[in-house]
N, C-alpha and C positions, 0 to 999 in steps of 0.2 A: 550234617554237612559232610560232604565228601572230602577226602584228603587233598591238601593243597601243597604243591611243590614250592620251595623257596625260589626267588628269582635267581637265574643263572644255573639252576639244577637241570641237567640234561634229561630228555625224555627217556633215554635208554638205560638210565641208572649208572652211567659212566662217571668219569671225573667231572667235578664241578668246573664250569667255565670261569675264567678270571673276571672279576667284577670291575666295572668302571663306575665312577660317581655319576648318578643321574643328573641331568640338567633340568632346568625349570624355564618355561617360556615366560613371556611378558604377562601372560594371563594367570600365571601361577600353576600351570599344568605341568606335572612331572612327566619326563620323557623316559622310556625304557632305555637302559644303558647297554643293552646287548640284544641279540636275536634269538634268545632262548624260547621266546614265544613269537613265532613268525612262520609264514609259508617258506618252504625251501626255495632256493634260487631257480630251480627247474621250472619250466613253463608248463602250462596245461594241467595243473593239479586240480582235481575236482573237490576233494576233501583233504584237510590236513592229516598227516600221519599222527598216530598217537593212540594211547589206551584211553578210551572214553570213560572208563570206570574210575579214573583218578583225575581230580582237578589239578591243573597246572598253575592256576591263578585264582585268587579270591574273587568271587563273583556274587557278592551278597545281593540278594534280590533277583537273581537270574534263575531260570529253570535248572534243575540239578544236573541234567545230562550234558550241559555244555562245560567243556574243560577249561576254556580260556576265551578271551574276547575275539581272537581270530577264528576259533572254532565256531563261535556264536554267529559272526557275521557271514561266514561262508555257508554254514548249514541252514540258516534261515532263508538265505537266497535260494539254495537248492530246493528246500521244501516248498517255498512259495511258487517258484518258477518251473522247476523240473518235475517235482511230485504233483504240482498244480493244486496244492492245498492253499488256495487263495485266501480262504478265511483265516489263515494263520496270521495275516496282516493285522487282524484285530487284536492278537495277543502280543505282537512284537512292534507295533507302532502306537504312539500315544494318540488318543482321539483328536486332539488339536494339533497334530503334527504339522509343521511348516515344511513344505517341499519346494525347492527351486530347481527347475529343469530347463530344457532348451527353449521353452516358450513362456518363461516367467514364473512367478510364485503362485502357490496355491496353499490352502489351509484346510485341514480336516481330512478324515480318513476315507470317506465314502468315494470321493473322486479318485483316490488312489486305487481302491478296490476295483472300481469300474474300469479304469484305464488298464489295470493289470489283466483283467478278463479279456478286454479287447485285444491287447497285445498278444496274449497267448492264443486267442482264436485265430489271429493272422499268421502266427508262427508256432503251431502246436508242438513241433518237435525240436524247438530251440534248446540247445545245450549252453550252459553258462560255466565256463572254465575259469576258476579263480587263478589269476596270475600274481596278485599281490594284495596284501592287507598291511598298510602302515597304520600304527595305532599309538595312542598315548593316553595318560590318565589312569584312573583306578575306580573301584566301585564306591569310593567316598565322594570324589569330585566329579565322577562321570567319565565315560570313555569317549574318545573320538577315533574314528576309523576312516581310512581312505582305501577303498576296495576297487581294484582294477580287475576286470574280467573280460574274457574273450567269448563272444556270442556267435554261435554257428547254428544255422537252421534254415529251413525251406519255407518260402512264402506260399502257403497253400490256402489261406483264408482271406476273405474280404476285409478291407480296412479303409481308413479315411481316404487313401489315395487311389482307391479303385479295386478291381477284381484281382485275384491271385495271379502273380506273374510266373509261379512255379520255379523261380530262381532261388539260388542259395545266397545267403548273406554271411559274411565273415567280418565282423566289426568288433571293436573293443570299446569299453565304457569305463567311466570312473564314477563312483558314488561315495561321497563323504557324509558320514553320519555322526550325530551326537546322541549318545546312548546312556541311559540310566535305568536300573531296576528292570531289565529285560525289555525295555521299550525304546524305540528310536523316536526322538521328539523333534529332530531337525535333520533334513537331508538335502544335500546339494548333489544333483546327478546330471551328467551329460551323457546322452545316449548315442552321440556321434550320428545324429539323424541324417545329415547330408551324405555321409558315407553309405548309410543304409539305402537311401533313395538312389544314389549313384549306382550301387551294385545291382539294384533291381531294374536298371535301365530307364529310370524316370528322370525327367528334366528337373534338376534340383532348383534352378532359378524359377521355373514356372510353378513348382510346388510351393516355394517360399512366397511368391507373389499371391497365390491363391490363399495361403495361410494368413498372410497379412490382410488381404482384402476381406476375409471372412470375420475379421475382428477376433481371431483366436488368440492373439497375443494378450497375455495378462500383464497389465501395466505395473511397473515398479513404483512403489511409493517412495517418498523422500527418505523414510526410515530404512527402507530396504536397499536403496541405491547409495553406495558409498560416495562421499564427496572426495574426489581424487586430489591427491596432494598437489599436482601440478597446477590445478585451477584455483586453489585456495588463495583468496586475497590478491590475485594477480601477481604474486611474487615470481621472480625468476627462479627456475629450479636449480638449487645449489647442489653440487655433487656431495654424496654421502661417503664418508670414510669407509674403506673396504678393509675388514679385519685381516690380520696376519694369519695365514693358515698353515704356517710351518710347524705349529704345535696345536694343542687344544684351542678351539675357538668357539665363539658364540654363533651357533648355527642360524638362529633367527636373525641376528644382526647382519650376518653374511647374506642371507637370502633377501632381506629387505634392501640391502645395498645393491644387489644384483638387479632387482626389478626397478628400483628408483633410478639408478644411473643409466640403465639401458633405455627405459621407456619415458621417463620424465626428463632426465638430463639429455637424452638422445646421444648417449655415448656408446656407440656400437662396438667400440674397442673393448668394452667390458667383457664381451663374449670371450676374447682371448685370455682374459685374466681369470674367468670363472669356469670355463669349459676345457676339458681335455682335448688335445688335437684330434683324437680318433673317437670323439663322442658319437654315440648312436642316438638319434632323435626321432621320435614318433609324434605326429601332430594330428590336428583335427582333419576330418574327412580323409582319414587314412594316408595322410602325407607321411613321408619318412625320409631321412637323410643320414649322411655320415660325414662327420667333421664339422669344424666350427663354421665354415662358410655356409652350410645349410641352416644352422641355427640363426646366424646373422641375417640370412636372406629372409627368413620368416619374420623376424623382428622388423627388418627394413620394410617389408611389404605392408605390415600393419601400420607403421608410422607414415608410409607414403599414402596409404588409403585414408587415414585419419590424421592429418598433419597436426591437429591440436590434441591428440590423444594424451590422456593422463591416466595413470593407474595407481592403485593403492593395494598393498598386500593386506588382506583381511584376516588370514589365519595361517600359522606355520606350526607344524609339529613334526617330530622326527624320532627315529630309533637309531641306536648305534653309539659308536665311540671312535676316537681317532685311529685306533689300531685296525678295527674291522671296517671302518667306513660308516656312512650314514645313509639311511633311506628317509627322504624328506617329503612331506606333503605340503603343498602351497595352494591356497585359494586366494584369488585376487579379483578385483572389480575395476572397471574403468568406464570412461565416456569419451567420445570423440565425434567430430563432424566429418561427414563423407565429402571431402573436397579433393580427393586424389583418385587416380585411375588404376592403381596397382591390382586390387583384388576383385572388385565388383562392378567394373564397367564405369560408364560416365558418372561423374559426381552428381549426387542428388541434393546435397546441402543439408541432409537430415542428420541430426545428432542421434547417436545410438548408445545404448547401454551394452557394454561388453563385460563378460566375466568368464573366468576360466579356472582350471585346476591343473596342477603339475605334480608329477612324482619324479623326484630327482635322486639319482644314485651318486653319492659323493665319495671319492677315495682320494686320500692325500691332498685334500683341499681343492679338488677339481671334479666337475660333473662329468661322469663317464657315460651316463645314460639318462635320457629324459623322455617321459611320456606326458604330453601336454594337450589338453582339450580346451576349447572355448566354445561359447554358444553360437557357432557359426550359422546354423540354420535360422536361429532367432534373429541374428544380425541381418541376414539376407531378407528376412520377412519384414524387418523394420525399414529396410532401404527400398525394397522393390514393390511395396504395395502401391496401388494406383492413385491414391488420393494425392492432390497436388503437393509437390515437394517445395521446400523452402527455397527462396532465391539465394544464390551464391553471392 
């Protein structure tokens, strides 16, 4: 076994960083209390810095050349997608891996291998720049990671939507993984599909309609679709108490209060209490904004489009401490009926399944930056397919 650094020990051999007591989530998962194992805050990093001959973290059951879980997730992505060692999927994904993406759930590894080959054939020079990896857990209980990457490449091959456009795409994605013993056995990934189609000059709505008509959407089973809190038992949504952030606070309780009060209670003033005035926000289909008004506008648009929308936070994990701040990964699911005009045209009366992932950067009890994706292309396909819609 290669040497392992203690938590908080710097990579360059300098003074040890001060330690904070680790927090534990409602699932019992231990959260890293500092950023000693993390990508730097600079953007566009391809591989994490460090001496790969020394382990920075215990990785029992992982291949020896990985130094920590961040190194693992970034370098397997690089090897599969940029080196095009597609067969490495067999070594790093469990045979029965469950994957949830823009078009629903799938199970097993062969469809993943085939889909990767097709994606690389369409964009053979695609580069994948790691922007962030938020992680938690250990090699005993398993790791979770939330990997955000910037994808830049040229469309030079045929794919589902037709011949090469020769255009360049510049989109970002988020992939959340559950990992143990060198294998990913569950992955939630949003490819920002609508943004990619938009940049290639394709009609996103027409593509979504075609996708829905072709029966390409994979249905969610009851077990996979979360029952949203707002709809349970017909109860009115009671506001959740919001933790005091003037000192150490429960990050998970705070995040759950934000989502519940905003989307289930319909309290858009919660944005003012949770977000910094100058927050930077990045959303699905390459939306972006500055300030609380932009965050509120997107929440308002979703609620106006799906007036009965209800959401449930399915998973929260984070890194950090009160002094340095927190990097938080949130995955949520929801359901709503298309009865409003805000986002997708005339109401269809169809109920849709919505899910998304956010990465929140929190300092002094306020969100200063957010990266948020949801399955927008999937939602459009559910709404725009040609089969008769339900009556309003």
